[in-house]
Each structure stands twice: as structure tokens, then as C-alpha cells.
N, C-alpha and C positions, 0 to 999 in steps of 0.2 A: 702390030698395033691393035688389030681387031681383037686379038686374044687378051691383051692388057685391058682394053676397054670393057671386055666382057667380065674380067675379074673385078675391075673397079665397080662395075655396075652391080655385080653380085654382092660385093662387100657393102656397097651403099644400101642395097635392098635389105641385106641382113641387119644392118644398123638401123634402118628405118623400121623394120619389123620389131627390133628390140626396143627401140624408143616407144613405139606404139604399144607394145606389150606392157612396158613399164608404166606408161601413162594409164593404160586400162586397169592394171592391177592396183595402182595407187589411187585410182579415182574413188572419191568418197572417204578418204583417210586424212586425218590431221595429226601430225607428230611434232614433238619438240624434245630437245635434250636439256631444256632449262626446267628440270623437275627434280624433286627430292622427296625422300620418305619423311613423313611427319608423324608425330605422336604427341599425346598429352605429356607435358613435363610438370610433375607435381612437386613443388618445393616443400620441404619439411623444415619448420622453424619452431623455436622454443616459445611456449606461452608463458613460462615462468623462468626466472633466473636462478642461478646457483652453480654448484660445482658438479661436473659430470662424474658420476660414480661408476658408470658402466656403459660401454658401447658394445652392442650385441650384434652388429652387422659389419661387413666389409664391403669395399667397392665391388660392383658388378654381381652382388649376391641377389638371388631371387628370394623375395619375401612375400608372404601371404598377407592379406588385409588383417589388421589387428595384431600382427607380430611385433614383439618388442624391438625397438630400434636402439634406444638408449635410455638410461635412467639417471635422473638428477638426484643428488643427496636429499632424501625426503625428511630428514630430522627436523629442520626448521619448520617445514610445513605441517608435520605431525604435531609439533609443539603448538603452533598457531591454532590448529584444529582443536586440540585439547583445551586451550585457553578459551576459544570461542564457545565450546560446549559448556564449559563451566559458567561463563557469563550468561549463556542461555538458561541454564538451570537456575541461576540466581534471579533473573528477571521473571522467569516462569513462576517461581515461588512468590515473588512480590505481586505478580499479576493475580495469582490465586487468592492471596490475602485481600487485595483490593477488590476483587470481584465478590468475595464473600462479605465484605463490608457493606455492599450495596443493599442486599435485602435486610441485613441487620439494621442499618441506618434507617431504611424506609419503615420497617416495622416499629422501631423505637420512636421515631419522630411521629408516626401516626398515633401511637399510644400516648405520647406526650401531649399531642394536640387534643385528644379526647379527654385526657385527665385535666388539662388546663381549662377546657371548655366547661367541664363539670365543676371545677373549682370556681370559675367565674359565676356560674349559675348559683352555686351554693353561697358565694359571697354576696351576690345581689339579693338572694333571699334573706340572708342575715341582715343586710342593710335595711331591707323593707320591714323586717320584723322589728329591728331596733327603732326605726322611725315610728312604727306603730306604737311601740312601747313608750317612746317619748310623748306622743300625742296622748296616750292613756294617762301617763304621769301628769301631764299638764292639766288634763281634765280633773284628775284627782285633786290637784292643788286648788283648782278653781272651786271645786265642790267643798273642799275643806275650808277654804277662805270664806265661802258663803255661809257655811255652817258656823264658822267662828264669828262672823258678823251677826248672824242670827242669835247666837248664844250671848254675845256681848249686849245686844239689844234687850234680850230677856233679863240679863243681869241688871242692866240699868233700870228697867221697869220694876224688877223685884226690889231693888234698893229704894226706889221711890215709894213703893208700897209699904216698905218697912218704916220709912220716915212718916208716912201718913198714919199708919197704924200705931206708931209710938205716941203720936200726939193724942190719938183716940184712946189709947190705953191709959194715958195720964188722966184723961177725963172720965175714965171708967165706962167708955162707950162700947168697948169690945173686951172680950175676955183675954186673959193671959194666954190662953191656949191658942186663940186666933193669932195673937202676935207672935207666939213662938213658932207657929206654923209658917208664918210669912218669913220670919228670920231663917227658918230651915230651908224654905224655898229659895231664898236669896243665896244661901250658901251652896245650894245644889246648882243653881244657875252659874255661880262663879266657878264651881268645879267643872261644869260643862264648858265654860269659856276656856278654861285651862286645857281641857281635853281637846277642844277644837283647835287650839293653838298648837298643841303637840302634833295633832294630825296634819296641820298645815306644814309644820317643820318636817314631818315624816314624808309627806307628799313631795315637798321640795327636794328632799334627799333622794327620793325616787327619780325625780327629773334629772338630777346630777348623775345618778347611776345609769339612767337610760341614755343620757348624752354621751357618757363615757363608752357605753356599749356601742352606741351609734358611731362614734369616732373610730373604735376598734374595727367595727364591721366595714366602714368605708376604707380604712387602711388595708384591711384584708382584701376588699374588692379591688383596690388599686394594685396590690401585689398579684392577685389572680389575673388581672388584665395584663400586667407586665409579663407574667409567665405565659399567658396565651399569645401575646405578641411575639415572644421569643420562640414559642412552639410553632407559630405560624411561619417561621423562617425555615421550617423543616424541608419544604420542596427545594429550597436553595441548597440546603445541606446535602439532600439526596443528589441533586444535580452535580454538586462539587465532588461527591463520592463517586458518582458515575464517571465524571470527567477524569478523576484519578485512575479509575479502573480502565478507561479507554486509553489513557496515556501509558499505563502499564502494559496493555495488550499491544500497543504500537511498539513499545520497547522490545516486547517478545518477538514481534515480526521482524524488527531490525536485527535482533540477535540471531534469529533463524537464518536471515539472509547472510549474515556474517559467517555462520556455521557452514552454509552451503558453499559460499565462496572459498572458505578455508578447505573444505572437502574437495572442491574442484581443483584448487591449487595443488593439493596433495596428489590428486589424480593426474594432473598435468606433469607431475614430476616423472611420470612414466610416459615416454613418447613412443607411440605405436604407429605402425604403417597404416595410412588412411586407405590405401588400395593395394592390390596385388601388382607387383612389378619388379623391376631390377633397380637396385640401389646404385646411384651414380653421384659423383662429385661430393663424396663424404668429406666434410671439413670440420670434424670434431674429434677430439681425443680424450681419453679418461684423465681426470684431474683438471681439465680446462674449465675456466669460469665463463659461463655464457650468460647472455642477457635476453630478456623477453623480445621476441621478434627476430632474433639472430638466425640467419639461414644455417642449417646444419648439413643437409644433403638433399638430393632430389630422388624421386622414384618415377620410373618410366614404365607404364603398362604396355607391353609389346602385343597384347591381345587386340588392341585397338589402334593400329597404325593405318595411315592413309597416304595418298600421294598428293602433293601440291605441285601442279604443273602450271608454269607461266606461259600460256599460249599468246601468240601475237593477236592483236585485235582483229587482224584480217582473217584469222583462222576460226573465228567464232560465229560466222554467218549461219552455219547449219548445225552448230553444236548444241545439244540439248541434254538435260538431265536424264539419266537412264540409259544412255547409249553405251554399247560395249567398248571395252578398252583392253589392249594388251600392253603389259609393262615389261620392258627389258631392263634387267638390273645389271649395271656395269660390274659390280663387285663379284658377281657369280658368272662372269663370262657371257653376259647377255641372256641369262636364263629368264624365261618369260613367265609372268603371272597374269592372271585375268582379273578384270574388275569392271566397274561401270562408273560413268560420270555421276557424281552425287549433286554437285551444285556449282554455279559460276559466281565468282565474287561480284559484289555490288560496285566495285571501283577498281581502277588499275592499281598495280603495285606501287607506282610512283606516288599516288595519292596517300598511301600509308607510310611513306618515307618520313624521316625526321624533318627534312626541309622539302616540302612539296614544290614542284616547279611552278614558276609564275610566268605565264606566257603573255602578260599584259604589256611587256616592253616591245619596242619596235624590232628588236633583233630576234625574230622568231624563226626557229628551224624545226620543221615538222619531223618528229621521230615516231616511229611505229611503237605504240605502247603494248605492254604485256598485261594480261588479265589473269589472276590466279584462278585455277579450276581445281576443285577438290574431287579426287578420284578415290573411291573405296574399293578395297580388294575383296574378291569373292570369298565366301566361307570355304574353309579347308584348303585354301591355297598356300598357306604358310603355317603348317602344323608345328614345325620346328622353330618358329620365331626367328627366321633368318634375317628378316628385314629390320634394319636399325634406323632410327631417325637420323636424317642428314645424308643418307646414301643417295648417290646419283642414279637416276633411272631415265629411261626414254619411253614415255607412254605414247601409244597410237590409238586415237579415237576413231571409231568407225561411224561416220555420220550418215551413212546410207546402208 
């Protein structure tokens, strides 16, 4: 019995030593098997629709950034670009003509205003001259009429003298010569009366001519004033011309935008790889008609993979960013990679689920939650790109 007790005691001691050693070696470590490899998954979609003319890649093919993935039949988009370029040339020509009209209209209207102002000044001078001529003609008429009245008075006096001298001649109180002289003077005064009357008529005709010239001058002044008013609308005409030029330039800008969009659509007919990676989930074939926004394939860059480990909330007490990690990969028989903790998620995984749990009801059962932790792999740990998104791994974080 004593021998058996000693054996049992020895076995118990060994077990106790083993448990203590295990606890000592695992002290300061947190591990979980709820972890997978993650990577960016870049979907590739069409930006324009059409018939697929060529598919240049296959599933699981490695492509470089900018490599051709597929090509859509570009003929419709090339035609649209040519049409847009023709429309642009047309509106550019119209804009050039409209812009050229602005200085021409401005110069022409300015010249018209100056000419109209000169015409108004000349017409006003002619009106003033005609008015002065009318006044002069009226003065001449007044003078001629006064002279006529004077000559008529002289003629009456001369006739009376002849009558007096005739009676004296019959009485032989004057000579025949004196009487003949009086008769001659009477005839002269009568002729002077007739001459004065003709001068009155001539002066009155001068008034009519002056009035006619005054009427013509006033009509010309009105025409010049109307022409000046028309010419003074020149700024409005220039404004209208400039507005047409601005509208033409706006049409040019719109046509340029249409050309750029058509060129982009033609460029979008060639779909290239946005990043370097491996083609996955190719869902397009030559001859297929695709629509804008339709998913075609995905590209996964294996250069930037990381580990998403869902640790229990009770394991996060001493976990910090920057702590070292060893990652055992199930697919490669537990082969280990090294890395470090990059960051800890701001919420538990349950909060990001489609239907987050609602613990406001009375039937509450406490469940230990898991928090996603991002672990990045050290450089040069995976030169052959063995890690694939979705692989199961077991990370161990050294918290001490």
C-alpha cells in the first residue's frame, strides 16, 4: 500500500507541476479560434452599357493595376463622340461670329451717334438761319411798304401841284416850262409808286421763300432728332449683341461638356483593373449585353491581407494596439505567421448584425459578446501570398 501511495503521490505531483507549467507558460496570452483572414474585395462594375466585345481575363488570374479586363463594343460611343465634336465646332463658329459682332456693333453705333448729333446741330443751324432770313424778309417788306406809302404820298402831292399849276398856266401866271416840269415830276412820282409796289411784292415773295426754307429746315431738324434718338439706342443694341455673344459662349461650354462626357463614355467602354490583385467571381462573357452598374467581377489584392479575430469581451482587459501576435493557419497544418494588433473595433460584432439584439425585454440572458480585433501581418511573412480571405486561423496575442 505504501508503494502505491508513493506512485499516486508522484503522479499527482507530476500533474500538478504540469498544470503549473502550463499556467505559467500561458500567462499573459489571449487566443481564439474565431478568426479569419480578411482582405479588400474590390467589385468591378460597368459604367456604360452595351455588348461585351472582349473579355481579357479568367477566374483567379493575377492582373496589374490598369490591365484590360474587358471591352464593350465602342462603335456607338465613337459615333456619339463624333456627333458631339461636330456640334461643338458648329457652336464655336457661331460664337466666333457673335463675338466679332460686338466690337463692330459698338463702333458702328458710336459712329451713328456722332453722325446723328452732327446732323442735329447742322439742322438746328439751318433752322436758325431760316428764321433769321424770315425776319430779314419781313423787315424788307415793312421797308418796301413804307417806301410805297411815301411814294404814293409824293404822287398825290405832285398831282395836286399839277392841278394848281394848270389853273395858273391858264391865267398865264406861270410858264409852260414850269407846268411841264410839274407834269414830269408827277409822272416820276407815279413811276416811283409803281416801283415801290413791285418792291413790296418782291419782298412778300421773299417772305414766302424764307417761310418755305424755314419749314424745310424744321422738317430736317425733326428728321435729325429722330435719327439721333434712334442712334442713342446704340447701347441697347450693343448690350443685345453682347448677350447673344454670351449665349453663344454658354452653348460652346455646354457642347464642350457633351464632348467630354462622350469621350468619357468611349473611355469607359474599356474596363481596366483599378488595383493589382486576383480576379474572382467573373460573371461576364463575350456577346453579353450589360447595363451600367452591373457587377462583372471582383479583384482581391493579396498584398494587403489582415486577420479579423473575434475575441471574447473578457479577453480584452489587457489587449492593446501594437502587441505582438502569432497566427496559426489551419490550412497549412498550423503554420505560424507573426503580426501585431492594429486596432480594436468600436462595437461588438452583434451590433453590426442585420438584426442587433434588443435586451430591453424582461427575458434577458447574459451572453458573453465578441469584439472584432484587427491584426496585421508583419512584412515579408507571406511572400508567396499563401493567405486567402476567409481562411480560418488561430491568433495568440501576447498581452505581457
